[in-house]
C-alpha positions in Angstrom: -30.6 12.3 6.1 -31.3 11.5 9.9 -28.4 10.3 11.8 -29.8 7.2 14.4 -27.6 7.7 17.7 -27.0 5.5 19.7 -27.7 5.3 23.2 -24.7 6.1 25.9 -24.6 3.7 28.1 -23.7 4.5 32.2 -21.2 1.2 32.0 -20.8 -1.4 29.3 -20.8 -4.5 30.0 -17.2 -5.4 30.7 -17.6 -2.3 33.2 -20.3 -4.3 34.9 -18.5 -7.0 35.9 -15.1 -5.5 36.7 -16.3 -1.7 39.0 -16.0 -2.4 42.7 -18.9 -3.3 44.3 -20.5 -0.6 46.7 -19.5 1.7 42.7 -22.3 -1.0 41.1 -24.8 -0.5 43.5 -24.9 3.1 42.8 -24.8 2.9 38.9 -27.5 0.6 39.0 -29.7 2.5 40.3 -29.0 5.8 37.6 -29.8 3.1 34.8 -32.9 2.8 32.9 -34.6 -0.6 32.8 -33.3 -0.5 29.1 -29.8 -0.5 29.8 -30.4 -2.9 33.0 -31.7 -5.2 30.5 -29.2 -5.2 28.3 -26.8 -5.8 30.7 -28.5 -8.5 32.2 -29.3 -10.5 28.4 -25.5 -9.9 27.6 -24.4 -11.2 30.8 -26.8 -14.2 30.9 -25.6 -14.5 27.0 -22.5 -15.0 28.5 -22.9 -17.3 30.7 -24.4 -20.0 28.0 -28.2 -18.7 27.5 -30.3 -16.2 25.5 -33.5 -17.4 27.4 -33.7 -14.2 29.4 -37.5 -13.5 28.9 -37.8 -17.3 30.1 -35.3 -16.5 33.2 -36.7 -13.5 34.6 -40.1 -15.3 34.2 -38.8 -17.9 36.4 -37.3 -15.7 38.7 -40.4 -13.5 38.9 -42.5 -16.4 39.6 -40.7 -17.7 42.5 -40.8 -14.4 44.4 -44.3 -14.0 44.2 -44.9 -17.7 45.4 -42.1 -18.6 48.5 -38.4 -17.7 48.5 -35.7 -20.4 49.3 -35.8 -21.0 53.0 -33.2 -19.8 55.0 -32.4 -16.9 51.9 -33.4 -13.5 51.4 -35.4 -12.8 48.1 -31.7 -11.4 46.9 -30.0 -14.7 47.8 -32.8 -17.0 46.2 -32.5 -15.0 42.9 -28.7 -16.0 42.7 -29.0 -19.2 43.9 -31.9 -19.6 40.9 -29.3 -17.9 38.1 -26.6 -20.1 39.5 -28.9 -23.0 38.6 -30.5 -21.8 35.2 -27.2 -20.6 33.6 -25.7 -23.5 31.6 -22.6 -22.4 31.8 -20.2 -21.7 35.3 -19.3 -18.7 36.5 -15.3 -18.4 36.4 -15.9 -15.4 38.8 -17.6 -16.2 42.0 -19.2 -12.8 42.6 -20.5 -13.1 38.6 -24.0 -14.1 40.1 -23.9 -11.7 43.1 -23.8 -8.5 40.2 -26.3 -10.5 38.0 -28.8 -10.6 40.7 -28.3 -7.2 41.9 -29.1 -6.5 38.0 -32.1 -8.7 38.0 -33.4 -7.2 41.1 -32.7 -3.5 40.2 -35.2 -4.7 36.8 -38.1 -6.0 38.9 -37.9 -3.2 41.6 -38.0 -0.6 38.4 -40.7 -2.4 36.4 -43.2 -2.8 39.5 -42.5 1.0 40.7 -43.6 2.1 36.9 -46.7 0.1 37.3 -47.8 1.9 41.1 
């Protein structure tokens, strides 16, 4: 009988939200795309949506077209998440953490294409 082993993540989604920012950045770099997407989907679900694919598509289109005037790409992603997620965050930095995850996913997917 084969046993199916669950993938062990570097952090769980609660840790992603609560870990210190400096540690989060280094941990995000260690994570594979599967884990990053799991955390992004979990946080988005907590924020009231199951539309991960749609939101990611919108973010990639907006980054491709034009960033918001006066904002960096990171800030543009953060603002777009604030607009697209139906439930407003109870923590002020949740959008920044989610934007960091999203930007890391996009970066790793782009690198995989090269």
